[in-house]
C-alpha positions as CSV (number, residue, x, y, z in Angstrom):
1,M,25.1,69.4,-40.2
2,T,27.9,68.1,-37.9
3,A,26.9,65.6,-35.2
4,I,28.6,64.3,-32.5
5,L,27.7,60.6,-30.8
6,K,29.0,60.6,-27.3
7,V,29.1,56.7,-25.7
8,D,31.8,54.5,-23.6
9,T,30.5,51.2,-25.4
10,I,28.8,49.8,-27.6
11,Q,26.6,46.4,-27.7
12,D,25.3,44.0,-30.1
13,T,22.0,42.6,-29.3
14,A,23.1,40.1,-27.3
15,G,24.8,42.3,-25.2
16,N,28.3,41.4,-25.5
17,N,30.8,45.0,-26.1
18,I,31.9,45.5,-29.4
19,I,33.8,48.9,-28.4
20,N,34.9,49.6,-24.8
21,E,36.6,52.8,-23.9
22,S,38.1,52.8,-20.5
23,S,40.9,55.2,-19.1
24,D,42.4,55.8,-22.5
25,T,42.2,52.4,-24.0
26,I,39.8,51.2,-26.6
27,T,38.9,47.5,-26.8
28,I,37.2,46.6,-30.0
29,G,35.8,43.2,-29.3
30,A,36.3,40.8,-27.0
31,A,38.6,37.1,-26.2
32,G,37.6,34.8,-29.1
33,D,36.4,37.3,-31.5
34,T,37.6,37.8,-34.9
35,V,37.7,41.0,-35.8
36,T,38.2,42.5,-39.7
37,V,39.1,45.7,-41.1
38,P,38.3,46.2,-44.5
39,G,40.3,48.4,-46.5
40,T,43.6,48.3,-47.4
41,E,45.8,49.9,-45.1
42,V,45.5,50.0,-41.4
43,K,48.1,52.6,-39.6
44,S,49.3,52.1,-35.9
45,N,53.0,53.2,-34.2
46,K,52.8,50.2,-32.2
47,L,51.2,46.5,-32.0
48,S,51.2,44.9,-28.6
49,P,49.5,41.1,-27.9
50,A,46.4,42.0,-26.1
51,S,47.4,39.5,-23.1
52,G,50.6,37.2,-22.3
53,T,53.6,38.2,-24.1
54,G,53.0,36.8,-27.6
55,L,52.1,38.5,-31.1
56,Q,51.1,36.6,-33.9
57,L,51.4,37.7,-37.5
58,G,49.4,36.3,-40.2
59,D,48.5,32.0,-40.3
60,S,50.4,29.5,-41.4
61,G,50.8,29.7,-45.4
62,D,50.1,33.0,-45.0
63,T,52.6,35.6,-47.0
64,I,54.0,39.0,-44.8
65,T,56.0,41.1,-47.4
66,I,58.5,43.7,-46.7
67,P,58.6,46.5,-48.9
68,S,61.7,47.3,-51.0
69,G,63.2,49.8,-48.8
70,A,62.2,49.2,-45.8
71,T,64.3,48.7,-42.6
72,I,64.3,46.6,-39.9
73,T,65.9,46.8,-36.4
74,N,65.9,44.3,-34.3
75,S,67.1,44.9,-30.3
76,G,66.2,41.9,-29.1
77,T,66.9,37.7,-29.9
78,A,65.4,36.3,-33.6
79,S,64.5,33.0,-33.5
80,G,63.2,30.3,-36.2
81,F,64.8,32.7,-38.8
82,G,67.5,29.8,-39.9
83,G,70.8,30.6,-40.5
84,I,74.1,30.4,-38.2
85,T,72.0,29.8,-34.7
86,V,75.5,27.3,-33.8
87,A,78.5,27.6,-34.2
88,D,81.8,25.9,-31.6
89,Q,85.0,24.7,-32.0
90,W,86.9,22.0,-30.0
91,R,90.6,21.2,-29.6
92,V,92.9,18.4,-29.1
93,T,94.7,19.6,-25.9
94,A,97.3,17.2,-25.7
95,A,100.3,15.5,-28.2
96,S,100.2,12.0,-29.1
97,S,102.5,10.2,-31.7
98,T,101.0,7.4,-33.9
99,S,101.8,5.8,-37.1
100,G,98.9,4.4,-39.6
101,Q,95.0,5.3,-39.1
102,V,94.3,6.0,-35.3
103,E,90.9,7.3,-34.5
104,I,91.3,11.3,-32.6
105,D,89.3,9.6,-29.7
106,S,91.1,11.8,-26.4
107,N,91.9,15.0,-25.0
108,W,89.5,16.6,-26.8
109,E,88.1,20.1,-24.7
110,R,86.0,23.1,-25.8
111,V,87.8,25.9,-26.8
112,D,87.4,28.6,-24.0
113,S,90.3,30.6,-23.5
114,R,91.4,34.4,-24.6
115,G,88.4,35.5,-25.9
116,L,87.2,32.8,-28.2
117,G,83.8,32.9,-28.6
118,T,80.6,30.6,-29.2
119,I,76.9,30.9,-31.1
120,G,74.2,28.9,-29.2
121,T,74.2,25.1,-27.6
122,A,77.4,23.0,-27.5
123,M,78.4,20.3,-29.7
124,T,78.8,17.3,-27.1
125,E,81.7,14.5,-27.6
126,S,82.4,11.2,-25.9
127,S,85.3,9.1,-27.0
128,G,85.9,11.6,-30.1
129,I,82.2,10.9,-31.3
130,F,80.6,14.5,-31.7
131,S,77.0,15.2,-31.8
132,F,75.0,17.7,-32.6
133,P,72.8,20.0,-30.5
134,S,70.2,20.4,-33.0
135,T,69.0,19.4,-36.7
136,G,70.0,20.7,-39.6
137,V,72.8,21.2,-42.4
138,Y,76.4,22.2,-40.6
139,V,79.7,22.6,-42.2
140,V,82.4,20.5,-39.9
141,T,86.5,21.2,-40.3
142,I,88.7,19.2,-38.7
143,N,92.8,21.0,-38.8
144,V,95.6,18.4,-38.0
145,K,98.9,19.8,-36.8
146,S,101.7,17.6,-37.1
147,Y,105.3,17.5,-37.1
148,Q,108.4,14.7,-37.6
149,G,111.9,14.6,-37.2
150,S,114.4,13.1,-39.6
151,G,113.3,11.4,-42.7
152,D,111.1,11.5,-45.2
153,Q,106.6,10.9,-45.3
154,R,104.8,9.9,-48.3
155,Y,101.5,11.1,-46.6
156,V,99.7,12.0,-43.5
157,H,95.7,12.2,-43.7
158,A,93.0,13.8,-41.9
159,Y,89.8,12.0,-42.2
160,I,86.4,13.1,-41.5
161,L,83.8,9.6,-40.9
162,S,80.6,10.2,-40.3
163,T,77.1,7.8,-39.2
164,T,73.4,8.1,-40.3
165,D,72.8,5.3,-37.9
166,N,74.2,5.6,-34.8
167,S,76.7,2.6,-35.9
168,S,78.8,2.5,-39.1
169,Y,80.7,5.1,-39.9
170,D,82.3,6.1,-43.4
171,R,84.9,8.7,-44.6
172,V,83.0,11.3,-45.9
173,A,86.3,14.2,-46.3
174,E,89.7,13.7,-46.9
175,S,92.9,15.6,-47.1
176,S,97.0,15.0,-47.8
177,M,100.2,16.1,-47.0
178,W,103.9,14.8,-46.8
179,F,107.3,15.6,-45.2
180,T,110.6,15.5,-47.0
181,S,114.0,15.7,-45.8
182,A,115.4,17.5,-48.5
183,G,118.7,17.9,-46.8
184,D,117.2,19.3,-44.0
185,S,118.0,17.1,-41.0
186,G,115.5,19.3,-38.0
187,S,111.9,18.8,-37.7
188,K,109.3,19.5,-40.0
189,Y,105.7,20.9,-39.7
190,G,102.5,20.3,-41.2
191,S,98.7,20.7,-40.9
192,S,96.5,18.9,-43.0
193,T,92.8,20.9,-43.2
194,C,89.4,19.0,-44.8
195,N,85.7,19.7,-44.7
196,V,82.5,18.6,-45.0
197,L,78.5,20.0,-45.3
198,F,77.1,17.2,-43.0
199,D,73.0,17.5,-42.9
200,V,72.1,16.4,-39.7
201,T,68.2,15.0,-39.9
202,N,68.3,13.1,-36.9
203,T,70.7,14.4,-33.3
204,S,70.7,10.8,-32.0
205,T,71.4,8.9,-35.5
206,H,73.5,11.8,-37.4
207,K,77.3,11.8,-35.6
208,I,80.6,12.7,-36.8
209,K,83.9,11.5,-35.7
210,F,87.6,12.2,-37.0
211,R,90.7,9.7,-37.9
212,K,94.4,10.4,-39.1
213,N,96.9,8.3,-40.8
214,S,100.5,8.3,-41.7
215,E,102.7,6.2,-43.4
216,A,105.1,6.4,-40.2
217,T,105.6,7.7,-37.0
218,I,104.6,11.1,-36.6
219,T,103.2,13.6,-33.8
220,T,100.1,15.5,-33.4
221,E,100.2,18.7,-31.6
222,G,97.4,19.4,-29.0
223,D,97.5,22.2,-26.4
224,T,94.9,23.4,-23.8
225,D,95.5,27.4,-24.6
226,I,95.8,27.0,-28.8
227,N,94.3,25.7,-31.6
228,L,96.8,23.4,-33.2
229,T,94.3,20.2,-33.8
230,F,90.5,21.6,-33.8
231,A,87.4,20.8,-35.1
232,T,85.1,23.6,-36.3
233,F,81.1,23.0,-36.3
234,I,79.2,25.7,-38.0
235,R,75.1,25.6,-38.2
236,L,74.4,27.0,-41.6
237,G,70.8,26.7,-42.0
238,D,67.6,24.3,-41.5
239,T,67.9,20.8,-42.9
């Protein structure tokens, strides 16, 4: 025998709604209730928050499995997955001629022209010291483009220096090049590039700066429209 039970609301013995239907919306339980659905599979075309705009899947410590062959399409903004959330470049805007060890501590600007792009919150710079917008593991690269006139020069170094106490700095990366006349009396040009993976566990204490070192006077190039002497900061993932 087939029977049909027609009701709009089912309540428990205390008079609390267990199931309620209104205007094609079915509500199971009430705010603060835990609804348990026994079985191995629940099918639905859409999950939406009962109130507000937040929807949580599982609890801390749970494992949410996406099976092999499934496709996830993201048409919005994804956060909290690690990955590249910061990509930033800064460049030196004017040339300077120096010799010996010299900090690259002036004429820095964030790259901002000719369609060049960034991701996330910018680095900040003060007197050549760069601070990070968030913790994480970053790849930091410095490229120093230089030239000199006549004569030889045995070394032109580019250094990356880091601090983890916002005070003492140590060299963590170094690159070198040299110039030789070799019968040519004209100006000679070259670039020196090095990088480091830097683990920023505290944005107040972990910072970076750059230095150049040359045997004799050399001119380090800079420009407001082209990356000649420049630094790149890319956040690879969580610390």
